[in-house]
Structure formats: structure tokens, C-alpha cells
Backbone as JSON, one array per atom type, in Angstrom:
{
  "sequence": "MNVLRKAAAGAMIVAVGVGALASSANAAAVTEPPLRVKISPFAGKKVKVAKRLKVLVNCSKDCVAKVRVTLISPSGNATVKGGRKLAANRTWVTGMVLTSFGVNILKNHYRQSRLKVAVVARDVSTNKITRNTKKFGFRR",
  "N": [[0.3, -1.22, 0.21], [2.34, 1.17, 0.91], [3.86, 1.72, -1.28], [1.89, 1.85, -3.35], [1.03, 4.19, -2.85], [3.11, 5.84, -2.86], [4.18, 5.87, -4.71], [1.66, 7.1, -6.97], [2.01, 9.39, -6.3], [4.43, 10.41, -6.8], [3.44, 10.0, -9.28], [2.03, 11.94, -9.94], [3.1, 14.72, -9.25], [5.56, 14.45, -11.47], [3.44, 14.78, -13.41], [2.37, 17.76, -12.58], [4.74, 18.71, -13.22], [5.28, 18.59, -15.71], [2.93, 20.07, -17.08], [3.28, 22.65, -15.51], [6.04, 23.15, -17.43], [4.7, 23.22, -20.1], [2.58, 25.51, -19.92], [4.12, 27.26, -19.44], [5.45, 26.92, -22.07], [3.77, 27.69, -23.9], [3.3, 31.06, -22.8], [5.83, 31.41, -23.64], [5.42, 31.5, -26.5], [3.3, 33.01, -26.85], [3.47, 35.61, -26.21], [5.14, 36.86, -29.13], [6.43, 39.37, -30.4], [4.0, 41.94, -31.33], [1.84, 43.45, -34.54], [3.6, 46.25, -35.99], [2.35, 49.26, -37.08], [4.16, 51.43, -39.39], [2.95, 54.99, -40.54], [4.42, 57.11, -42.31], [5.5, 60.59, -44.22], [6.71, 60.7, -46.91], [8.85, 62.46, -47.83], [10.39, 63.96, -45.89], [8.93, 66.22, -43.08], [6.49, 66.86, -43.79], [4.02, 66.74, -45.94], [4.5, 67.21, -49.25], [3.12, 69.63, -51.44], [1.73, 68.5, -54.19], [1.18, 67.01, -57.63], [1.18, 64.16, -57.21], [0.47, 63.09, -53.91], [2.28, 62.01, -51.53], [2.64, 59.25, -49.32], [4.25, 56.99, -47.11], [3.55, 53.31, -46.04], [4.57, 50.59, -43.5], [4.66, 47.8, -42.85], [5.86, 45.7, -40.0], [5.54, 43.21, -39.42], [4.92, 40.17, -41.76], [2.0, 41.11, -43.54], [-1.26, 41.98, -44.57], [-2.33, 44.97, -46.37], [-4.54, 47.78, -45.78], [-5.4, 50.61, -47.46], [-6.76, 54.28, -46.76], [-6.42, 57.31, -48.08], [-7.11, 60.12, -47.43], [-7.81, 63.71, -48.02], [-8.18, 66.88, -46.85], [-9.64, 69.67, -46.9], [-10.63, 72.74, -47.58], [-12.06, 73.18, -49.32], [-13.29, 71.09, -49.53], [-13.81, 67.25, -49.27], [-11.64, 64.9, -50.38], [-11.72, 61.0, -51.45], [-9.41, 58.58, -51.36], [-9.14, 54.84, -51.6], [-6.99, 51.79, -50.76], [-5.48, 48.32, -51.3], [-2.5, 46.54, -50.08], [-0.82, 43.19, -50.23], [2.0, 43.62, -47.9], [5.36, 42.43, -47.17], [7.07, 41.81, -44.67], [9.17, 44.34, -43.16], [9.19, 45.56, -45.2], [8.97, 49.05, -47.1], [6.09, 50.75, -48.18], [5.49, 52.86, -50.93], [2.67, 54.82, -51.2], [-0.01, 56.71, -51.68], [-2.11, 60.3, -53.27], [-2.98, 60.69, -56.39], [-4.1, 64.1, -57.45], [-6.25, 65.84, -59.78], [-5.55, 68.68, -62.34], [-6.82, 70.82, -61.12], [-7.18, 70.14, -58.6], [-5.05, 70.22, -57.89], [-4.34, 73.37, -58.18], [-6.38, 74.04, -56.28], [-5.02, 73.06, -53.93], [-2.52, 74.22, -54.12], [-3.26, 76.81, -53.43], [-4.27, 76.94, -50.47], [-2.6, 75.32, -48.51], [-1.9, 75.91, -46.57], [-4.08, 75.38, -45.09], [-5.29, 72.81, -45.27], [-5.04, 69.37, -45.04], [-3.48, 65.97, -44.76], [-5.34, 62.71, -44.1], [-4.39, 59.52, -43.25], [-5.46, 56.49, -43.2], [-4.2, 52.97, -41.7], [-5.22, 50.02, -42.22], [-4.13, 46.87, -40.27], [-3.7, 42.96, -41.43], [-2.56, 41.04, -39.16], [-0.43, 38.43, -41.32], [0.44, 35.81, -40.37], [-1.46, 35.42, -37.41], [-3.78, 36.75, -37.78], [-4.8, 38.66, -36.42], [-5.34, 42.13, -36.92], [-4.32, 45.38, -36.74], [-4.72, 48.61, -36.34], [-3.89, 52.1, -37.33], [-3.73, 55.83, -37.17], [-3.31, 58.64, -39.28], [-2.21, 62.46, -39.3], [-0.85, 64.66, -41.29], [0.47, 67.85, -42.7], [1.09, 70.11, -44.75], [3.57, 71.62, -47.2], [5.32, 73.7, -49.13]],
  "CA": [[-0.49, 0.11, -0.1], [2.58, 2.61, 0.76], [4.56, 1.84, -2.86], [1.69, 2.51, -4.59], [1.21, 5.67, -2.6], [4.51, 6.81, -3.12], [4.25, 5.82, -7.26], [1.19, 7.61, -7.31], [2.34, 11.08, -5.47], [5.6, 10.53, -8.04], [3.5, 10.44, -10.96], [1.32, 14.09, -10.19], [4.34, 15.24, -9.0], [5.63, 14.22, -12.73], [2.18, 15.64, -14.29], [2.44, 18.99, -12.74], [5.97, 19.64, -13.72], [4.79, 18.7, -17.73], [2.02, 20.8, -16.95], [4.11, 23.97, -15.97], [6.62, 23.23, -18.82], [3.62, 22.99, -21.32], [2.19, 26.31, -19.45], [5.94, 28.29, -19.44], [5.82, 27.51, -24.0], [2.61, 29.13, -24.21], [3.38, 31.61, -22.78], [6.26, 32.15, -24.56], [4.26, 31.65, -27.44], [2.13, 34.13, -26.59], [4.85, 36.69, -26.45], [5.54, 37.06, -29.94], [5.97, 40.67, -30.84], [2.84, 42.76, -31.69], [2.24, 43.5, -35.7], [3.5, 47.97, -35.8], [2.03, 49.82, -38.39], [4.35, 52.54, -39.23], [3.13, 56.11, -41.89], [5.6, 58.74, -42.74], [5.45, 61.15, -45.72], [7.68, 60.48, -48.3], [10.34, 63.42, -47.68], [10.16, 65.1, -44.46], [7.48, 65.43, -41.73], [5.21, 67.16, -44.11], [3.73, 66.3, -47.58], [4.69, 68.11, -50.36], [1.8, 69.28, -52.71], [1.93, 68.35, -56.0], [-0.14, 66.07, -58.7], [1.13, 62.52, -56.34], [1.28, 63.39, -52.64], [3.27, 60.12, -51.41], [3.56, 58.61, -48.18], [5.87, 55.6, -46.8], [3.97, 52.37, -44.88], [5.68, 49.45, -43.36], [4.57, 46.92, -41.49], [6.55, 45.13, -38.72], [5.64, 41.38, -40.07], [3.93, 40.19, -42.96], [0.65, 41.86, -43.22], [-2.25, 42.82, -46.19], [-2.71, 46.59, -45.48], [-5.66, 48.71, -46.55], [-5.22, 52.39, -46.9], [-7.69, 55.32, -47.11], [-5.92, 58.49, -47.76], [-7.75, 61.91, -47.17], [-7.8, 65.15, -48.02], [-9.36, 67.55, -45.83], [-9.46, 71.23, -47.35], [-11.58, 74.37, -46.75], [-12.95, 73.61, -50.86], [-13.94, 69.76, -49.53], [-12.93, 66.54, -49.11], [-11.87, 63.65, -51.21], [-11.0, 60.31, -50.35], [-9.01, 57.13, -52.22], [-8.66, 53.58, -51.11], [-6.58, 50.84, -52.01], [-4.43, 47.56, -50.59], [-1.71, 45.65, -50.97], [-0.08, 42.52, -49.65], [3.15, 43.99, -47.58], [6.55, 41.61, -46.94], [7.99, 41.83, -43.43], [9.65, 46.01, -43.33], [9.18, 46.36, -46.45], [7.97, 49.9, -47.4], [4.97, 50.47, -49.61], [4.65, 54.46, -51.19], [1.24, 55.26, -51.83], [-1.16, 58.01, -51.69], [-3.27, 60.53, -53.93], [-2.93, 61.48, -57.58], [-4.35, 64.84, -57.46], [-6.33, 66.41, -60.89], [-4.95, 70.22, -61.94], [-7.73, 71.94, -60.16], [-6.93, 70.02, -56.76], [-3.46, 71.04, -57.5], [-4.6, 74.53, -57.59], [-6.94, 74.39, -54.85], [-4.21, 72.76, -52.46], [-1.67, 75.24, -53.93], [-3.81, 78.23, -52.4], [-5.42, 76.67, -49.17], [-1.79, 74.2, -48.17], [-2.05, 76.41, -44.77], [-5.51, 75.08, -44.02], [-4.99, 71.23, -45.9], [-4.09, 68.07, -44.27], [-3.76, 65.06, -45.69], [-5.28, 62.1, -43.77], [-3.88, 58.18, -43.61], [-5.77, 55.62, -42.49], [-4.02, 52.07, -42.57], [-5.87, 48.99, -41.15], [-3.24, 45.82, -41.17], [-3.66, 42.69, -40.63], [-1.32, 40.61, -39.69], [-0.88, 37.15, -41.77], [0.62, 34.65, -39.78], [-1.95, 35.43, -36.4], [-5.21, 37.37, -38.36], [-4.91, 39.78, -35.68], [-5.97, 43.47, -36.83], [-4.17, 46.3, -36.6], [-4.74, 50.05, -37.19], [-3.16, 53.27, -37.38], [-4.25, 56.91, -38.46], [-2.22, 59.77, -39.1], [-2.8, 63.72, -40.07], [0.18, 65.49, -42.0], [0.46, 69.55, -43.01], [1.83, 69.89, -46.32], [4.9, 72.6, -47.75], [4.94, 73.69, -50.56]],
  "C": [[0.92, 1.39, 0.0], [3.7, 2.5, -0.25], [3.52, 2.41, -3.39], [1.36, 4.14, -3.83], [2.53, 6.78, -3.3], [4.51, 6.94, -4.22], [3.24, 6.92, -7.45], [1.76, 9.49, -6.83], [3.85, 11.3, -6.55], [4.95, 10.94, -9.56], [2.78, 11.51, -11.4], [2.27, 14.42, -10.16], [5.06, 15.63, -10.4], [4.71, 14.97, -13.91], [2.6, 17.27, -13.98], [3.47, 19.57, -12.9], [5.76, 19.81, -15.28], [3.85, 19.84, -17.33], [2.17, 22.34, -16.67], [5.28, 24.35, -16.7], [5.5, 23.28, -20.14], [2.93, 24.77, -21.43], [3.21, 27.3, -20.2], [6.1, 28.32, -21.12], [4.81, 27.99, -23.91], [3.09, 30.1, -24.2], [4.1, 32.44, -23.5], [5.86, 32.19, -26.24], [3.76, 32.85, -28.32], [2.36, 35.61, -26.35], [5.15, 37.54, -27.66], [5.41, 38.94, -29.83], [4.86, 41.32, -31.91], [2.77, 43.21, -33.21], [2.48, 45.43, -35.2], [3.43, 47.98, -37.04], [3.13, 51.15, -38.83], [4.03, 53.37, -40.59], [3.98, 57.05, -41.09], [4.82, 59.33, -43.83], [6.47, 60.36, -46.31], [8.89, 61.23, -48.1], [9.48, 64.38, -46.69], [9.47, 65.05, -43.14], [6.62, 65.97, -42.49], [5.22, 66.77, -46.17], [4.09, 66.86, -48.49], [3.49, 68.42, -51.3], [3.13, 70.06, -53.78], [0.54, 67.14, -56.36], [0.31, 64.71, -57.85], [1.67, 63.52, -54.84], [1.18, 61.84, -51.9], [3.45, 60.58, -50.09], [3.47, 56.87, -47.52], [4.17, 54.37, -45.33], [4.16, 51.33, -45.05], [4.68, 48.76, -42.11], [6.07, 46.27, -40.64], [6.79, 43.52, -39.44], [5.19, 41.18, -41.54], [2.69, 40.78, -42.47], [0.09, 42.08, -44.72], [-2.68, 44.13, -45.25], [-3.93, 46.66, -46.38], [-5.62, 49.77, -46.18], [-6.41, 53.07, -47.38], [-7.0, 56.44, -47.15], [-7.35, 59.75, -48.05], [-7.58, 62.81, -47.58], [-8.05, 66.19, -47.67], [-9.03, 69.25, -46.17], [-10.88, 72.15, -47.05], [-12.61, 74.12, -48.02], [-13.99, 71.72, -50.59], [-13.12, 69.07, -49.42], [-12.6, 65.49, -50.25], [-10.45, 62.33, -50.7], [-10.26, 59.45, -51.85], [-8.48, 55.82, -51.6], [-8.03, 52.18, -52.11], [-6.14, 49.8, -50.84], [-3.4, 46.64, -51.34], [-1.09, 44.5, -50.25], [1.39, 42.75, -48.81], [3.96, 42.93, -47.16], [7.14, 42.32, -45.32], [8.77, 43.13, -43.35], [9.9, 46.04, -44.13], [9.08, 47.27, -46.53], [7.05, 50.06, -49.15], [4.54, 52.19, -49.93], [4.02, 54.16, -51.84], [0.36, 56.68, -51.59], [-2.28, 58.24, -52.24], [-2.74, 61.02, -55.2], [-3.88, 63.11, -57.49], [-5.28, 65.26, -59.11], [-5.85, 68.12, -60.71], [-5.46, 70.81, -60.55], [-7.67, 71.65, -58.63], [-5.27, 70.16, -56.72], [-3.39, 72.06, -56.97], [-5.28, 74.76, -56.41], [-5.69, 74.56, -53.79], [-3.0, 74.02, -52.78], [-2.23, 76.74, -53.08], [-4.53, 78.68, -51.07], [-4.09, 75.88, -48.89], [-1.9, 74.32, -47.1], [-2.95, 74.83, -44.12], [-5.59, 73.37, -44.59], [-4.79, 70.36, -44.46], [-4.3, 67.11, -45.15], [-3.74, 63.61, -44.19], [-5.1, 60.6, -44.5], [-4.05, 57.47, -42.64], [-5.23, 54.45, -42.97], [-4.26, 50.62, -41.22], [-5.31, 47.03, -41.54], [-3.75, 44.56, -40.33], [-2.54, 41.1, -40.67], [-1.07, 38.67, -40.29], [-0.64, 35.85, -41.05], [-1.25, 34.23, -38.78], [-3.19, 35.86, -36.64], [-5.2, 38.45, -37.07], [-4.97, 41.42, -36.22], [-5.42, 44.47, -36.32], [-4.24, 47.65, -36.91], [-4.24, 51.44, -36.72], [-3.84, 54.2, -38.3], [-3.37, 57.76, -38.12], [-2.85, 61.07, -40.05], [-1.41, 63.88, -40.54], [-0.35, 66.66, -42.82], [1.24, 68.84, -43.96], [2.5, 71.46, -45.94], [5.03, 72.75, -48.8], [6.83, 73.77, -51.13]]
}
């Protein structure tokens, strides 16, 4: 009877040890770094007034990014949408192409205008969604 008790106690100790190792392995898998999305103007801190308004989008891991670029001006707003699959740490140059009328409006009101960029990125491996939004001013 005493031998059976010792064997059962030993089996429980082994089971608890294996369970602790499994939970620490799961904790290590859960602590994987999250997906980071970076948005920045093409050159400098502000977007240059031009026919093509360019911004850079970058993901820290493989992702599928959807972008909504909105030009906010006193004369009205304009929106452009697009999407693309991005490899880890690769930069995507995206933005908006204006008509000549739009360029003239922007040249006259660039101080009051803003470019809003909203990115929704989905991590390819974990399917977690990360959102990031930034507003930029304009420079001549």
C-alpha cells in the first residue's frame, strides 16, 4: 500500500512539472511581438504640395494592408482607398493623385489643408488586426 502511495505521488509531481513546462511554452508563444504599422510622409515631416501626394506605409511583420487617404481642405474632402500585401519591413509608397484643379486648390490653401492616412493591417500569421491613423500638414 505504501509503495502505491509513493508511485501515485511521484506521478502527480511529474504531471504538475509537465503542466508547468507546457504553460511556460504557451507563455513564450503568446509573447510574440505585435504587428506595428508605421506611416510617414515621403520626404520630411510634411507632405509636399504636388500632383502626387506620397506617403510611406511599413509593417513590422508580413501583413495585408488597406489604406484610406483623405485630403481635407476648405473647399471639400476627397478620399482614395487601396490595399496590398506587404512583406515584413518592406515599405509601400502610396498616396493620392490630384487633378490640375485639385493641385491649384491645394496650392492656394495648403496651410489650412491636411492629409489623413488610415491603415488597417492584418497579420498574415495570426490574423490579428492593427489600426493606425495619422494626419499630415503640407509644405511648398
